[in-house]
C-alpha positions in Angstrom: -22.4 -6.9 -16.2 -22.9 -10.6 -15.4 -22.8 -13.2 -12.8 -20.0 -15.8 -13.0 -22.3 -17.9 -15.0 -23.3 -17.2 -18.7 -26.4 -14.9 -19.4 -29.5 -16.7 -19.2 -31.8 -17.2 -22.3 -34.5 -14.9 -21.3 -32.1 -12.1 -21.1 -30.9 -12.7 -24.6 -34.5 -12.7 -25.8 -35.2 -9.5 -24.0 -32.4 -7.8 -26.0 -33.8 -9.4 -29.2 -30.5 -10.8 -30.2 -27.9 -13.5 -29.2 -25.2 -12.6 -26.9 -21.7 -12.6 -28.3 -18.9 -14.1 -26.4 -17.7 -12.1 -23.2 -15.1 -9.5 -23.9 -12.6 -9.9 -21.3 -10.4 -6.9 -20.1 -7.3 -8.2 -18.4 -8.7 -10.3 -15.7 -12.4 -9.6 -16.3 -14.9 -10.8 -15.3 -14.2 -9.3 -11.9 -16.2 -9.5 -8.7 -17.7 -6.1 -7.7 -19.7 -7.1 -4.7 -21.5 -9.9 -2.9 -22.7 -12.1 -5.8 -22.0 -9.6 -8.6 -19.4 -10.0 -11.2 -18.3 -7.5 -14.0 -17.9 -8.5 -17.6 -18.4 -6.8 -21.0 -20.4 -8.3 -23.7 -19.8 -6.8 -27.2 -17.5 -6.7 -30.1 -17.7 -6.2 -33.8 -20.7 -8.6 -34.0 -22.7 -6.5 -31.6 -22.9 -2.9 -33.1 -26.0 -1.1 -32.1 -27.4 1.5 -34.5 -27.6 5.2 -33.3 -31.2 4.6 -32.2 -30.6 1.4 -30.4 -29.2 0.7 -26.8 -26.2 -1.0 -25.3 -27.4 -3.7 -23.1 -25.4 -4.4 -20.0 -26.4 -7.5 -18.1 -26.6 -7.7 -14.3 -27.5 -10.8 -12.3 -27.3 -11.0 -8.6 -27.8 -13.7 -6.1 -31.5 -14.5 -6.0 -31.8 -14.3 -9.8 -32.5 -10.5 -9.8 -31.8 -9.3 -13.2 -31.6 -5.8 -14.7 -30.8 -4.4 -18.1 -28.9 -1.1 -18.3 -29.7 0.9 -21.4 -27.7 4.0 -21.0 -26.1 4.4 -24.3 -28.0 6.7 -26.7 -25.7 6.3 -29.7 -23.3 8.8 -31.0 -23.7 12.3 -32.3 -22.5 12.8 -35.9 -20.7 15.0 -36.4 -19.3 15.1 -32.9 -16.0 15.2 -31.1 -15.6 12.8 -27.9 -13.0 13.5 -25.3 -12.5 10.0 -24.0 -10.7 9.2 -20.6 -8.7 6.1 -20.5 -7.1 4.1 -17.5 -4.1 5.7 -15.8 -2.8 2.3 -14.8 -5.6 -0.2 -13.9 -7.3 -1.4 -16.9 -10.5 -2.2 -14.8 -11.1 1.6 -14.5 -12.3 1.9 -18.1 -15.9 2.8 -18.3 -18.8 1.1 -20.2 -19.4 4.4 -22.1 -15.8 4.7 -23.0 -15.8 1.2 -24.5 -18.9 1.9 -26.5 -17.7 5.2 -27.8 -14.4 3.8 -28.9 -16.3 0.9 -30.5 -18.6 3.1 -32.5 -16.7 6.3 -33.5 -15.7 6.6 -37.2 -12.0 7.5 -36.2 -9.8 7.7 -33.3 -7.0 10.3 -32.6 -4.5 9.2 -30.1 -1.4 10.7 -28.4 0.6 7.5 -29.3 -1.1 5.1 -31.6 1.0 2.3 -30.2 -0.2 2.8 -26.6 -3.8 3.2 -27.7 -3.5 0.3 -30.1 -2.5 -2.0 -27.3 -5.4 -0.6 -25.2 -8.0 -1.3 -27.9 -6.5 -4.8 -28.3 -6.8 -5.6 -24.6 -10.4 -4.3 -24.7 -11.1 -6.7 -27.5 -12.0 -3.8 -29.8 -11.3 -4.3 -33.6 -10.7 -1.2 -35.5 -11.7 -2.9 -38.7 -11.5 -0.2 -41.6 -11.5 2.7 -39.0 -8.2 4.7 -38.9 -6.2 5.2 -35.6 -4.3 8.5 -36.2 -1.7 10.6 -34.2 -2.5 13.7 -32.3 0.4 14.8 -30.1 2.2 17.8 -29.1 4.3 18.0 -32.4 1.5 17.6 -34.9 -1.5 19.0 -33.0 -2.3 21.8 -35.6 -2.0 19.4 -38.5 -4.2 16.9 -36.5 -6.7 19.5 -35.7 -7.2 20.2 -39.5 -7.7 16.5 -40.2 -10.3 16.3 -37.4 -12.2 19.4 -38.6 -12.3 17.8 -42.2 -13.8 14.6 -40.7 -16.3 16.5 -38.6 -17.4 18.5 -41.7 -18.1 15.2 -43.4 -20.3 14.2 -40.5 -18.2 11.8 -38.7 -17.8 11.1 -35.0 -14.3 11.3 -33.6 -12.7 10.1 -30.4 -9.8 11.9 -28.9 -7.6 10.0 -26.3 -4.4 10.5 -24.6 -1.9 7.8 -23.4 -3.5 7.8 -20.1 -6.2 9.8 -18.2 -8.3 12.6 -19.4 -7.4 14.5 -22.6 -5.9 17.9 -22.2 -4.9 17.6 -18.6 -1.1 17.9 -19.1 -1.7 16.3 -22.5 -2.2 17.5 -26.1 -5.5 18.4 -27.6 -6.4 22.0 -26.7 -5.9 23.1 -30.3 -8.4 20.5 -31.5 -10.9 21.3 -28.9 -10.6 25.1 -29.5 -11.1 24.6 -33.3 -14.0 22.3 -33.0 -15.8 24.8 -30.6 -15.1 27.7 -32.9 -16.6 25.9 -36.0 -19.7 25.0 -33.8 -19.2 21.2 -33.6 -20.6 19.4 -30.7 -17.8 18.4 -28.2 -18.7 15.8 -25.6 -16.9 14.5 -22.7 -16.6 10.7 -21.7 -15.4 11.2 -18.1 -13.2 8.7 -16.3 -9.7 8.4 -14.7 -7.6 11.4 -14.1 -4.3 11.4 -11.9 -5.1 14.9 -10.7 -8.5 13.9 -9.2 -7.3 10.5 -8.1 -4.5 12.1 -6.1 -6.8 14.8 -4.5 -9.1 12.0 -3.4 -6.3 10.1 -1.3 -3.9 12.9 -0.4 -5.7 14.0 2.8 -5.2 17.7 2.0 -7.9 20.4 1.5 -9.6 20.4 -1.9 -11.8 23.5 -1.6 -9.2 25.6 -3.4 -6.9 23.8 -5.9 -4.3 25.0 -8.3 -3.1 22.6 -11.0 0.4 23.3 -12.0 1.1 20.3 -14.4 4.8 19.5 -15.1 7.5 22.1 -14.0 10.1 23.1 -16.6 13.2 20.8 -16.6 15.7 23.7 -16.4 16.8 24.8 -12.9 16.2 28.6 -13.0 12.9 28.4 -14.9 11.7 25.5 -12.6 12.4 27.4 -9.5 10.9 30.6 -10.8 7.7 28.7 -11.8 7.6 26.7 -8.6 7.8 29.9 -6.5 5.1 31.6 -8.6 2.7 28.7 -8.2 3.4 28.6 -4.5 2.5 32.3 -4.2 -0.7 31.8 -6.1 -1.7 28.8 -4.0 -0.5 30.3 -0.6 -3.8 29.4 1.0 -4.9 26.6 -1.3 -3.5 23.3 -2.5 -1.2 23.0 -5.3 -0.9 19.8 -7.4 2.1 19.1 -9.8 3.0 16.0 -12.0 6.6 14.9 -11.9 8.8 12.3 -13.6 10.8 9.8 -11.5 14.3 11.1 -12.6 13.3 14.6 -11.5 11.4 13.9 -8.1 14.4 14.3 -5.8 15.4 17.6 -7.3 11.9 19.1 -7.2 11.4 18.0 -3.5 14.9 19.5 -2.6 13.9 22.8 -4.5 10.5 22.7 -2.7 12.4 22.4 0.7 14.3 25.5 0.1 11.3 27.6 -0.5 10.2 30.2 2.1 7.0 28.4 2.9 8.4 25.0 3.1 8.1 24.7 6.9 4.4 25.7 6.9 3.2 23.2 4.2 2.3 19.6 4.3 2.7 17.4 1.2 1.6 14.1 -0.1 3.5 12.2 -2.8 1.2 9.9 -4.8 3.0 7.2 -6.6 1.7 4.7 -9.0 -1.9 5.5 -8.6 -4.3 2.6 -9.4 -1.4 0.3 -9.9 -0.2 -2.7 -7.8 2.5 -0.6 -5.9 0.2 2.5 -5.2 1.8 4.5 -2.4 0.9 7.7 -0.6 3.6 9.5 1.4 2.3 12.3 3.6 3.9 14.7 6.1 6.2 17.7 6.2 8.3 18.3 3.2 11.5 17.3 5.2 9.9 14.1 6.4 8.6 13.1 2.9 11.9 14.0 1.4 13.8 11.8 3.9 11.4 8.8 3.2 12.0 9.1 -0.4 15.7 9.2 -0.1 15.9 6.3 2.1 13.7 4.0 0.1 14.8 3.7 -3.5 11.5 2.1 -4.5 9.7 5.3 -3.7 11.7 7.0 -6.5 10.2 4.7 -9.2 7.0 5.1 -11.1 4.7 8.0 -12.0 4.2 10.8 -9.4 1.6 13.4 -8.4 2.8 15.9 -5.8 0.1 17.5 -3.8 1.2 20.4 -1.7 -1.0 21.9 1.0 -1.6 25.6 1.7 0.7 27.5 4.1 -0.2 27.4 7.6 1.8 30.5 8.5 0.0 33.2 10.4 0.4 36.8 9.4 3.4 38.4 11.0 2.6 40.3 14.2 3.8 43.9 14.2 3.4 44.2 18.0 6.1 41.4 18.7 9.8 42.5 19.1 11.4 39.8 17.2 14.9 40.8 18.3 13.8 40.5 22.0 12.0 37.2 21.6 15.1 35.8 19.9 17.4 37.1 22.7 15.4 35.7 25.4 15.1 32.3 23.6 18.9 32.2 23.0 19.5 32.2 26.7 17.4 29.1 27.2 18.3 26.8 24.1 20.7 26.3 21.3 20.8 28.9 18.5 19.0 26.9 15.8 16.2 25.9 18.1 15.9 29.5 19.3 15.6 30.9 15.7 13.0 28.2 14.8 10.9 28.8 17.8 11.2 32.7 17.4 10.0 32.4 13.8 6.9 30.5 14.9 6.1 33.0 17.6 6.5 35.9 15.1 4.5 34.2 12.4 7.4 34.3 9.9 8.8 31.4 8.0 12.3 30.2 9.6 14.3 30.9 6.5 12.9 34.4 6.0 13.3 35.0 9.7 17.0 33.9 9.7 17.7 36.0 6.6 16.2 39.0 8.0 18.3 38.7 11.2 21.5 38.4 9.2 20.6 41.4 7.2 20.5 43.7 10.3 
């Protein structure tokens, strides 16, 4: 951390070494508050030993200075699960940068994506390998990681964006490392699941994460209905691709509990066009259909618990419907009768047709 001006000489002396050039991430240094600006200092010329500390410089208006010394070096052997930005490069953490700088090898879901990230962070791999660990080679990558851990190396595992294992590969690696007794350490940071919950405006006390639904129609519907049953009183979170968003919302609209749930569609979280659409399933689907820009990007669907009450056995649904039909149109009468009886409209209508 530093003020817009370069670090002063006393701060450099306090660290016992000269400051390297600032490492700029995208548009960093960035203002983070009154009189404060964020910048990274480091690179290949500044490589603390395991017993040393990472110094992060902070200068505020009034010449107040502080040195943060939070980095305790890496464990060797050790596996580090490193979270990476989900869209905004400024969300990278100091600890993630330091771990990626210091580990002996990095395993990535896509080496091209991670290579670009490292380049933008100004991190030079040097002689360190950047290797693949994705859904199609996870077992092979797991064995490679175990060999390196047995040799006393520290390894970083990263996905393309967000936190490893959250709808991303890495479970086989994690499981094998635990079984062999190697230390596994988290480097927390961005996660689309948590980010969506923080802005969706729906209850977070009980949450079920469903990840991506299957692409096939029947399997997709079956899994969606199963997840909705499990999250009948809680919040369900799904990830979805842009080309499947409409079909998923339309499928959700046809479920029995559709009328008793609120949803939020979180689009392009942390990016320039971040959007959150909230409301009933019908209202949100209508908004998505009428504005094509709402169908572009990456999506998190947050589905609130059902607000339907338990059906009341003491209410004669047939009598209620008969009385309402005399006062209003058929569709309105069925909808209101369903609410009075505490039954979803679709289920109520099907029950009436079956009699």
